[in-house]
N, C-alpha and C positions, 0 to 999 in steps of 0.2 A: 536234618536240614536246619540250618540257622536262618531265622526269620528276622526281617527288618520291616517295621511298620511305618507308614507315612500317611497321616490323617489330615485331610482338609476339614477342619472343624465345622465351619459354617455350611459347607456343602453337605456333609453327612447329617448335621443337626437339622437344618432347615428342611431338607428333603425327608428326613425321618419324621418330622412333625406332620408333613403332608401324608406320608404313609400311615401314620397313626390315626389321622383324621379319617382316612378311608376305612381303616380297620374298625374304627368305632362307629362308623355309619354317619359321621358328620357331613360327609360329601360322598357322592356315588362312586367316584373313581379318581385316579391320580391325575388324569387330564383336567378334570374340573378343579381339583385342588390347586394345580399349577396355574390354570387359566384365571381363576378368581382369587388366588392367594389365600386359600382356606387351609388352616393348619390346626392341629391340636396343640395349643400353646402350653399345655401342661406336660407334654412329653419331653423328656430329657435323656440324653445318653449318659451311661455310666462308663467312663473310660477304663476303669479297672475291669469291669465285666467284658468290655470289648477286647481288651488286652488278653484276658483269659480265653475267651471264645476263639480268638485267632491263634490259639496254641501258645499260651503264655510261657510254657516250660521251655520252648525253643526260641523265644524272642530274644535276640541279641540286643537290639535297640529299637526304640519307638519314638517317633517324632509327631508332635501335634502342632499344626500351623493355624494361625488365624489373626484376626485384627486385635489390636491392643484393647483389652477389656477395661471397663470402668474400675476405679481403685477398690471398690467394695465387692468386686466379683470374686467369689471363692472357687469357681469352676476350674480355673486354670491351675490353682494351687492343688486342688484335688487330683487333677490330671497328672501333675508332677509327682504326687504321692503314689499314684497308680503305676508309675514307671515310665512316663512319657517325658521326653525333653521338649519343653515348650518353646515355640518360636512365634513371636507376635510382631505385627507390623502396623504402623499407623495407617488409619483410613485416609482417603483423599480429603484434603481441606476444602476442596471445591464442591464435591458432590457427595461426600461422606461414604463413598463406595470403597469396598475392600480392594487393596492394591498389593501387588508383589507376591501374594500367597502361592498361586499356581506356579508361577515362574520359579520361586524358591524351592518348592517341592520337586519340580522337574529337575532343577539343577542339582539338588542334594541327592536325589535318587541316582542320577547319572554319575555324579562324583563317586558315590559309594560303589556303583557297579564297576567303575574304572579301577578303584583302589583295592577291590577284593582280590586276594591271592588265588583262591580256588572258587571261581565263579559257580561251578556246578554244585557246590555244597551250600549255596545261599539262595534264599527266596526273598524277593521284595514284594510286600503286600501294600498296595495302594488302596486307601479307603477314600475314594472320590469317584465321581460319576460322569465327568464331562470329557468330551472328545479332545480337549486341548492337550491331554496327556498322551495321545496316540503316537506322535512322533518320538517322544522320549522313550516310550515303551518299546517301540520297534528297535531303537538303538541299543537299549539295555538287553533285549533278547538276543541281538546279534553278538553280544559279549558272552552269551552262555548262561546268563542269570535267569532263573525262573521268575516270572512276574505274574502275580495274582492280583485281580481286582476284587475287592469286597465292597459291595454297595447295594443300594435298593434296586429292585427289579427294573425300574425305569431308567437305569443308567444308559448312556449312549451305546447304541448297538455296535458301533464301530469300536468303541473301547472294549466292550465285552469280547468281540471277535478277535482283537489283537492280543488279548491277554492269554496266558497259558491256562489259566483257570479263573472261573468267576464264582464268588461266594455270595449268595443272596442274603442280604441283611433283613429282607422281609420275613424270612423264616426265623430269624434270630431277634426280631423286634422286642419281644418281651424279655428275652435273655440278656439283652444289652441295655434295657431301660433302667433308669435311675429310679429306684423305689424308696 
């Protein structure tokens, strides 16, 4: 099966820092981590390890989406070296919030699903956790493409239910951590 990875960087990284804070006992549970914005600021994701854990041998293409990083940030360069095509977007000038990322991921996943010649031989793996992706996942699945969600255990229940498969990153936290 040919695999296509779509990663929402800020979503997986910020939530991963919360999961790490819980695992290290900094905060009692994920709900407190989210409520009080408590994170393990030292935890980082290693995109090369993520790529391999999600079956790197069968990955046809991998995309990493996020906000334009500062000029001295090497993370995105390392992601490119790990096999990801990097797509960044400017943050809002008015409130400094991330814009366009979720919409672009959804559009790119659907475009891929439409373009595939043999849908049943392909799997799209979304590494994100919010319910905004549910409508596009439903449309992709109607085309016969398998869709897997890989995310932390506190991903949207609706997202987990609509996916063909759910991969828990909680169980892989140490395996995908940048050391």
